[in-house]
C-alpha positions in Angstrom: -50.4 20.4 110.7 -49.4 24.1 110.7 -49.6 26.2 107.6 -45.9 26.6 107.5 -45.4 22.8 107.3 -48.0 22.6 104.5 -46.2 25.3 102.6 -42.8 23.6 103.0 -44.2 20.3 101.7 -45.7 22.1 98.7 -42.5 24.0 98.1 -40.5 20.8 98.1 -42.9 19.1 95.7 -43.1 22.0 93.4 -39.3 22.6 93.7 -38.5 19.1 92.6 -40.7 19.6 89.5 -39.2 23.0 88.9 -35.7 21.5 89.2 -36.5 18.8 86.7 -37.8 21.5 84.3 -34.8 23.7 84.9 -32.4 20.9 84.0 -34.4 20.2 80.8 -34.6 23.9 80.0 -30.8 24.3 80.5 -30.2 21.5 78.0 -32.7 23.0 75.6 -31.2 26.4 76.0 -27.7 25.1 75.3 -29.0 23.3 72.2 -30.9 26.3 71.0 -27.9 28.6 71.6 -25.6 26.4 69.5 -28.3 25.9 66.8 -29.0 29.6 66.6 -25.3 30.3 66.3 -25.0 27.9 63.4 -28.2 29.1 61.8 -27.0 32.7 62.1 -23.8 31.7 60.2 -25.9 29.9 57.6 -28.1 32.9 57.3 -25.1 35.2 56.8 -23.6 33.0 54.1 -27.0 32.8 52.4 -27.4 36.5 52.5 -23.9 37.1 51.2 -24.6 34.5 48.4 -27.8 36.3 47.4 -26.1 39.6 47.4 -23.2 38.3 45.3 -25.7 36.9 42.7 -27.6 40.2 42.7 -24.4 42.2 42.2 -23.4 39.9 39.3 -26.7 40.5 37.7 -26.5 44.2 38.2 -23.0 44.3 36.7 -24.3 42.3 33.7 -27.2 44.7 33.3 -24.9 47.8 33.6 -22.5 46.5 31.1 -25.3 45.6 28.7 -26.7 49.1 29.0 -23.3 50.6 28.4 -22.9 48.6 25.3 -26.3 49.8 24.1 -26.4 53.4 25.2 -22.7 54.2 25.9 -23.7 56.4 29.0 -20.7 56.9 31.3 -22.9 56.2 34.4 -23.4 52.6 33.4 -19.6 52.0 33.1 -19.2 53.4 36.7 -22.1 51.3 37.9 -20.5 48.1 36.3 -17.2 48.7 38.1 -19.0 49.5 41.4 -21.1 46.4 41.2 -18.1 44.1 40.5 -16.2 45.8 43.4 -19.2 45.2 45.7 -19.3 41.6 44.6 -15.6 41.2 45.4 -16.2 42.7 48.9 -19.0 40.2 49.5 -16.8 37.4 48.2 -14.1 38.4 50.8 -16.8 38.3 53.5 -18.0 34.9 52.2 -14.4 33.5 52.4 -14.2 34.6 56.1 -17.4 32.7 56.8 -16.7 29.4 55.0 -15.1 26.4 56.8 -15.5 23.3 54.6 -13.3 22.4 51.6 -16.1 22.6 49.1 -17.0 26.0 50.3 -13.4 27.2 49.9 -13.3 25.7 46.4 -16.5 27.6 45.4 -15.0 30.8 46.8 -11.9 30.2 44.6 -14.1 29.6 41.6 -16.0 32.9 42.2 -12.6 34.7 42.6 -11.5 33.4 39.2 -14.9 34.4 37.7 -14.5 37.9 39.2 -11.1 38.3 37.6 -12.3 37.0 34.2 -15.5 39.1 34.4 -13.6 42.2 35.3 -11.0 41.7 32.5 -13.6 40.8 29.9 -15.9 43.7 30.9 -13.0 46.1 30.8 -12.2 44.9 27.3 -15.8 45.4 26.3 -15.9 48.9 27.7 -12.6 49.7 25.9 -14.0 48.3 22.7 -17.2 50.2 23.2 -15.3 53.4 23.7 -13.2 52.7 20.6 -16.3 51.9 18.6 -17.8 55.2 19.7 -14.8 57.1 18.5 -14.6 55.2 15.3 -18.4 55.7 14.7 -18.0 59.4 15.2 -15.1 59.5 12.8 -17.1 57.3 10.3 -20.1 59.6 10.5 -17.9 62.7 10.1 -16.1 61.1 7.1 -19.3 60.1 5.4 -20.8 63.5 6.0 -17.8 65.3 4.6 -17.7 62.9 1.5 -21.4 63.5 0.9 -21.1 67.2 1.3 -18.1 67.2 -1.1 -20.0 65.3 -3.7 -23.1 67.4 -3.5 -21.6 70.9 -3.1 -18.5 70.7 -5.2 -18.4 67.7 -7.6 -22.0 67.5 -8.7 -22.5 71.2 -9.7 -19.5 71.0 -12.1 -21.5 69.5 -15.0 -25.1 70.3 -14.2 -26.2 69.5 -17.8 -24.2 66.3 -18.2 -26.6 63.4 -17.4 -23.9 60.7 -17.3 -21.8 62.9 -15.1 -24.7 63.5 -12.7 -25.6 59.8 -12.6 -22.1 58.7 -11.7 -21.8 61.3 -8.9 -25.3 60.2 -7.7 -24.2 56.6 -7.6 -21.2 57.5 -5.4 -23.5 59.5 -3.1 -26.0 56.6 -2.9 -23.2 54.1 -2.3 -21.8 56.2 0.6 -25.2 56.4 2.2 -25.7 52.6 1.7 -22.3 52.1 3.5 -23.6 54.3 6.4 -26.9 52.5 6.6 -25.2 49.1 6.5 -22.6 49.9 9.2 -25.1 51.6 11.6 -27.6 48.7 11.1 -24.9 46.1 11.8 -23.9 47.9 14.9 -27.5 48.0 16.1 -28.3 44.4 15.1 -25.5 42.2 13.7 -26.8 40.3 10.6 -25.1 38.8 7.6 -27.3 40.8 5.3 -26.0 44.1 6.7 -22.4 42.9 6.1 -23.3 41.9 2.5 -25.0 45.3 2.1 -21.8 47.0 3.2 -19.7 45.0 0.8 -22.1 45.7 -2.1 -22.0 49.4 -1.3 -18.2 49.4 -1.3 -18.1 47.7 -4.7 -20.8 50.0 -6.0 -18.8 53.1 -4.8 -15.6 51.7 -6.4 -17.3 51.1 -9.7 -18.9 54.6 -9.7 -15.5 56.1 -8.8 -13.8 54.2 -11.6 -16.4 55.5 -14.0 -15.9 59.0 -12.8 -12.2 58.7 -13.5 -12.9 57.6 -17.0 -15.0 60.7 -17.8 -12.8 63.2 -16.0 -11.9 66.0 -18.4 -9.9 68.5 -16.3 -7.2 68.4 -13.8 -9.7 69.6 -11.2 -12.0 66.6 -11.8 -8.9 64.4 -11.5 -8.1 66.0 -8.2 -11.7 65.5 -7.1 -11.5 61.8 -8.0 -8.3 61.4 -5.9 -9.8 63.3 -3.0 -13.0 61.2 -3.2 -10.8 58.0 -3.3 -9.0 59.1 -0.1 -12.3 59.7 1.7 -13.7 56.5 0.4 -10.7 54.5 1.6 -11.0 56.0 5.0 -14.7 55.4 5.1 -14.3 51.8 4.0 -11.5 51.2 6.6 -13.6 52.7 9.4 -16.7 50.7 8.3 -14.7 47.5 8.2 -13.2 48.2 11.7 -16.6 48.9 13.1 -18.1 45.7 11.7 -15.1 43.7 12.9 -15.3 45.4 16.3 -19.0 44.6 16.6 -18.2 40.9 15.9 -15.5 41.0 18.6 -17.9 42.8 21.0 -20.5 40.1 20.4 -18.0 37.4 21.1 -16.6 39.1 24.2 -20.0 39.8 25.5 -21.0 36.2 25.0 -17.9 35.1 26.9 -18.8 37.6 29.7 -22.3 36.3 29.9 -20.9 32.8 30.1 -18.6 33.8 33.0 -21.5 35.5 34.8 -23.8 32.6 34.2 -21.3 30.0 35.5 -20.5 32.1 38.6 -24.1 33.1 39.4 -26.3 30.2 38.3 -23.9 27.2 38.4 -21.8 28.2 41.4 -24.0 30.4 43.6 -27.5 29.2 42.7 -26.6 25.7 41.8 -24.1 24.8 44.5 -23.8 27.4 47.4 -27.5 28.1 48.0 -28.6 24.3 47.9 -25.6 23.5 50.2 -26.6 26.2 52.7 -30.3 25.2 52.5 -29.3 21.6 53.2 -27.2 22.6 56.2 -30.1 24.8 57.5 -32.5 21.8 57.2 -30.0 19.6 59.1 -29.7 22.2 61.9 -33.4 22.5 62.1 -33.8 18.7 62.5 -31.1 18.7 65.2 -32.9 21.5 67.0 -36.2 19.7 66.8 -34.6 16.6 68.3 -33.3 18.6 71.2 -36.7 20.2 71.8 -38.4 16.7 71.7 -35.9 15.3 74.1 -36.2 18.2 76.5 -40.0 18.2 76.3 -40.2 14.5 76.9 -38.0 14.7 80.0 -39.8 17.8 81.2 -43.3 16.3 80.7 -42.8 12.8 81.8 -40.5 13.4 84.8 -42.4 16.5 86.1 -46.0 15.4 85.3 -46.4 13.2 88.4 -44.7 15.6 90.8 -46.6 18.5 89.4 -49.9 16.7 89.6 -49.4 15.9 93.3 -48.2 19.5 94.0 -51.2 20.9 92.2 -53.7 18.8 94.1 -52.0 19.6 97.3 -52.0 23.3 96.3 -55.7 23.3 95.5 -56.5 21.9 98.9 -54.2 24.3 100.6 -55.4 27.3 98.5 -59.0 26.6 99.4 -58.2 26.6 103.1 -56.2 29.7 102.8 -58.8 31.4 100.7 -61.6 30.6 103.1 -59.6 31.8 106.1 -58.3 34.9 104.3 -61.8 35.7 103.1 -63.1 35.5 106.6 -60.3 37.8 107.8 -60.9 40.3 105.0 -64.6 40.3 105.7 -63.8 41.0 109.3 -61.4 43.8 108.3 -64.1 45.3 106.0 -66.6 45.2 108.8 -64.1 47.0 111.1 -63.5 49.5 108.3 -67.3 50.3 108.2 -67.4 50.5 112.0 -69.0 47.1 112.8 -67.0 45.9 115.8 -69.7 43.5 117.2 -69.4 40.6 114.7 -66.2 38.5 115.4 -64.2 36.4 112.8 -65.0 32.7 113.0 -62.2 30.4 111.9 -61.8 26.8 113.1 -58.4 25.2 113.6 -55.3 26.0 115.5 -53.0 27.0 112.6 -51.7 30.5 112.0 -55.0 31.7 110.6 -56.8 30.5 113.7 -54.3 32.3 115.9 -54.7 35.4 113.8 -58.5 35.2 114.0 -58.2 35.0 117.8 -55.9 38.0 118.0 -58.1 39.9 115.5 -61.2 39.3 117.6 -59.4 40.5 120.8 -58.3 43.5 118.8 -61.9 44.2 117.7 -63.1 44.0 121.3 -60.4 46.3 122.5 -61.0 48.7 119.6 -64.8 48.7 120.4 -64.0 49.5 124.0 -61.6 52.3 123.1 -64.0 53.7 120.5 -66.8 53.8 123.0 -64.5 55.6 125.5 -63.2 57.9 122.8 -66.7 58.9 121.7 -67.8 59.5 125.2 -64.7 61.7 125.8 -65.2 63.5 122.5 -68.8 64.1 123.4 -67.8 65.5 126.8 -65.2 67.7 125.2 -67.7 69.0 122.7 -70.1 69.7 125.5 -67.4 71.5 127.4 -66.4 73.4 124.3 -70.0 74.5 123.7 -70.3 75.5 127.3 -67.1 77.5 127.1 -68.3 79.2 124.0 -71.6 80.0 125.7 -69.8 81.5 128.7 -67.4 83.5 126.5 -70.4 84.7 124.6 -72.1 85.8 127.8 -69.0 87.5 129.0 -68.7 89.3 125.7 -72.4 90.3 125.8 -72.3 91.5 129.4 -68.9 93.0 129.3 -67.2 94.1 126.1 -70.4 94.6 124.2 -72.0 96.7 127.0 -68.8 98.9 127.1 -68.9 99.4 123.3 -72.6 100.3 123.5 -71.9 102.7 126.4 -69.1 104.3 124.4 -71.4 104.7 121.4 -74.0 106.4 123.6 -71.4 108.8 124.9 -70.2 109.6 121.4 -73.8 110.3 120.4 -74.3 112.6 123.4 -71.0 114.3 122.6 -72.1 114.8 119.0 -75.5 116.3 120.1 -74.0 118.7 122.6 -70.9 120.1 120.9 -71.4 119.0 117.3 -72.3 122.5 116.1 -69.2 124.0 117.8 -66.7 121.7 116.0 -65.0 122.5 112.7 -65.7 120.3 109.7 -62.6 118.2 110.0 -63.1 117.4 113.7 -66.8 116.7 113.1 -65.9 114.3 110.2 -63.4 112.4 112.6 -66.2 112.2 115.2 -68.6 110.7 112.6 -66.0 108.1 111.6 -65.5 107.2 115.3 -69.2 106.7 115.7 -69.4 104.6 112.5 -66.5 102.4 113.7 -68.1 101.9 117.1 -71.3 100.8 115.5 -69.4 98.3 113.3 -67.7 97.0 116.4 -71.1 96.5 118.1 -72.4 94.6 115.0 -69.2 92.5 114.9 -69.4 91.7 118.6 -73.0 90.6 118.2 -72.0 88.4 115.2 -69.2 86.8 117.2 -71.5 86.3 120.2 -74.1 84.7 117.8 -71.4 82.4 116.4 -70.2 81.4 119.9 -73.6 81.0 121.4 -76.4 80.1 119.0 -79.1 81.2 121.3 -81.6 81.2 118.4 -81.6 77.4 118.6 -82.4 77.5 122.3 -85.0 80.2 121.8 -86.6 79.1 118.5 -85.7 75.5 118.0 -83.6 73.8 115.3 -85.8 74.5 112.3 -86.7 78.1 113.0 -83.3 78.9 114.4 -81.5 77.4 111.4 -83.9 79.2 109.0 -83.3 82.6 110.7 -79.5 82.0 110.8 -79.3 81.1 107.1 -81.4 84.1 106.2 -79.1 86.5 108.2 -76.0 85.1 106.6 -77.5 85.2 103.1 -78.6 88.8 103.6 -75.1 89.7 104.8 -73.4 88.0 101.9 -76.0 89.0 99.3 -76.8 85.3 98.4 -79.9 83.9 96.9 -81.2 81.6 99.6 -83.3 78.4 99.3 -84.2 77.0 102.7 -86.2 73.8 103.1 -87.1 72.5 106.6 -89.3 69.4 106.8 -88.5 67.4 110.0 -92.2 66.2 110.3 -92.2 66.9 114.0 -89.3 64.6 114.7 -88.1 64.8 118.3 -84.5 65.8 118.5 -82.4 66.2 121.7 -81.1 69.6 122.6 -77.5 68.5 122.4 -78.1 66.9 119.0 -79.8 70.1 117.8 -76.8 72.1 118.8 -74.4 69.7 117.0 -76.5 69.8 113.8 -76.7 73.6 114.0 -72.9 73.7 114.5 -72.3 71.6 111.4 -74.6 73.9 109.3 -72.8 76.9 110.8 -69.4 75.6 109.9 -70.6 74.7 106.3 -71.9 78.2 105.8 -68.7 79.7 107.3 -66.6 77.7 104.8 -68.9 78.9 102.0 -68.6 82.5 103.1 -64.8 82.3 103.2 -64.0 80.2 100.2 -66.9 79.4 97.9 -67.4 82.7 96.1 -71.0 81.7 95.4 -74.1 83.7 94.6 -76.6 81.1 95.6 -77.0 78.7 98.6 -79.5 75.9 99.4 -80.0 74.5 102.9 -82.3 71.5 103.5 -83.2 69.9 106.8 -85.6 67.0 106.2 -86.6 63.7 107.7 -87.4 60.5 105.9 -87.9 56.8 106.8 -84.2 56.3 107.5 -83.4 59.4 109.6 -82.6 63.1 109.6 -80.8 64.7 106.6 -79.0 68.0 106.5 -77.8 69.2 103.1 -75.9 72.5 102.4 -75.3 73.1 98.7 -73.4 76.0 97.1 -72.6 76.7 93.4 -69.2 78.4 94.0 -65.7 77.6 92.8 -65.4 74.2 94.5 -62.3 72.3 95.4 -60.6 68.9 95.1 -62.4 66.7 97.7 -59.4 64.3 97.9 -57.4 67.1 99.5 -59.3 66.4 102.8 -57.7 62.9 103.0 -54.3 64.1 101.9 -53.9 67.0 104.3 -56.4 67.2 107.1 -54.5 69.9 109.0 -55.2 72.4 106.1 -59.0 71.6 106.2 -59.9 71.6 109.9 -63.3 73.1 109.2 -64.3 70.2 106.9 -62.8 67.6 109.3 -64.6 69.1 112.3 -68.0 68.7 110.5 -67.2 65.0 109.9 -66.1 64.5 113.6 -69.2 66.3 114.9 -71.4 64.0 112.7 -69.6 60.9 114.1 -70.3 62.1 117.7 -74.0 62.0 117.0 -73.7 58.6 115.2 -74.2 60.4 111.8 -72.3 60.3 108.5 -71.0 63.5 106.9 -70.4 63.3 103.1 -68.6 66.2 101.4 -68.6 66.3 97.6 -67.0 69.0 95.5 -65.8 69.7 92.0 -63.7 72.6 90.7 -66.0 75.2 89.2 -69.2 73.3 90.1 -69.6 74.0 93.8 -69.7 72.0 97.1 -72.3 69.8 98.7 -72.3 68.8 102.4 -74.7 66.1 103.5 -75.1 64.8 107.1 -77.3 61.8 107.6 -78.4 60.7 111.2 -80.2 57.4 111.5 -83.5 57.3 113.4 -82.2 54.8 115.9 -79.6 57.4 117.0 -82.1 60.1 117.2 -84.4 58.0 119.3 -81.6 56.9 121.6 -80.4 60.5 122.1 -84.0 61.7 122.7 -84.4 59.1 125.5 -81.1 60.0 127.0 -82.0 63.7 126.9 -85.3 63.2 128.9 
């Protein structure tokens, strides 16, 4: 059975289970959607009910504070809270649907009107009481000042006269204390105190009339009577207004209590809570029904599909792992170990094609390495020939020109003027620099020091020359332990070191360099380390065209079966390491013999 057929069977099994679950989920989603809509409506009504109750309480508190303090802000707050309550009531009316809910809304509307009217009456009464109290205090103050400043000094030595005036003064003060005390805390004792004070003042006033001797004292008695009558009238109005205020406020409290506690808290909130509970139960029933269908109907199909999938996934995993391991081996250059997969399904066919690709790739890689090796040999040979041509041709001509300039300088130098002599010296200097540059280019093209001195001594001499030229501090370590290295491999290793030092000279901006050529149990290692400005090593992979020198080192290392590792960090320098296994060295040595 092919993998495609197995997958189709699994998809059909799993699809039937998924379809059953989808049907159950659609039913559940529809139930949840309807329930959430209803719950949202309930939540809105509950929120509006809570807000209405809060606004009623705030209106009650604002009105109470206004009755106590008389501050204008509490009156505005009372009106604003009732207005907000009425707006919430309008919103509640738009949300309700049942007859009971409409009836409750009508009840709250009536309570709003009654509360607004009663509260307005209380506010008007409180304002009137404030005005009356101010007038009462002014009248009492005037009466008291009149008695003390005008009436009492008239007979300073008449004890009876002084006692009667003092009784009137004390009675007026008692009236003031009684009225203000009753306004603060209505009590029958305060009312009796006011009545007693009125009687006492009348009695003292009658006594004053009886002892009056002059027309002035008679006028004072009439004036006192006028003030007293006004004071008594204002006090009586204030006490009566306080009684009316208490009755109206009790009615207002009753209205607010009936609307807030009995209607909102006692009826609306329990009603909404009950509806919310009913909707929750309906939603739970829908969830149970959908879960039952989803679990019971899909359990058997899902179990079969899962068991089949486990079997199929194991096979796919084993085959995919084998292919991945093969691909990883190819990535690391191992093209000799084929992928082993039994069966004739798609994975088996893929393994066969993969093994054929590996064999073809190994063949092509062998041909490519051979071709690259030949090209490298041809390139080195061409460099050698160009170096010979430069040495035998251009360099000899420059040396000859330098000799002629020296001869010319020695023969006619004393006959030339200073400016001409200076130009001749500059020409000789430039020719010498040209000779040195030509020798350096020849040395780069044809590293004869490796042929003449061997890899270790030649590399040490080359590094020393470069470091002296660049003014670097050099650390050179060569410990090959007598390892035999083929001439072609020595040239490649030297070329890699040469390229690394060239890159350091051009880009590193370093003051110190370390070159190590050493052998260990695993092979030959070449390390070139600088402590310059460094670079981002990932740039080699992103743009090889811009870093041909670094790439050429890696390619040369591959041609001799080595591995070139380049590590660098900005500001910390660059390290180039080439590692060649002993097996490759031995094979090249045998081929070179």
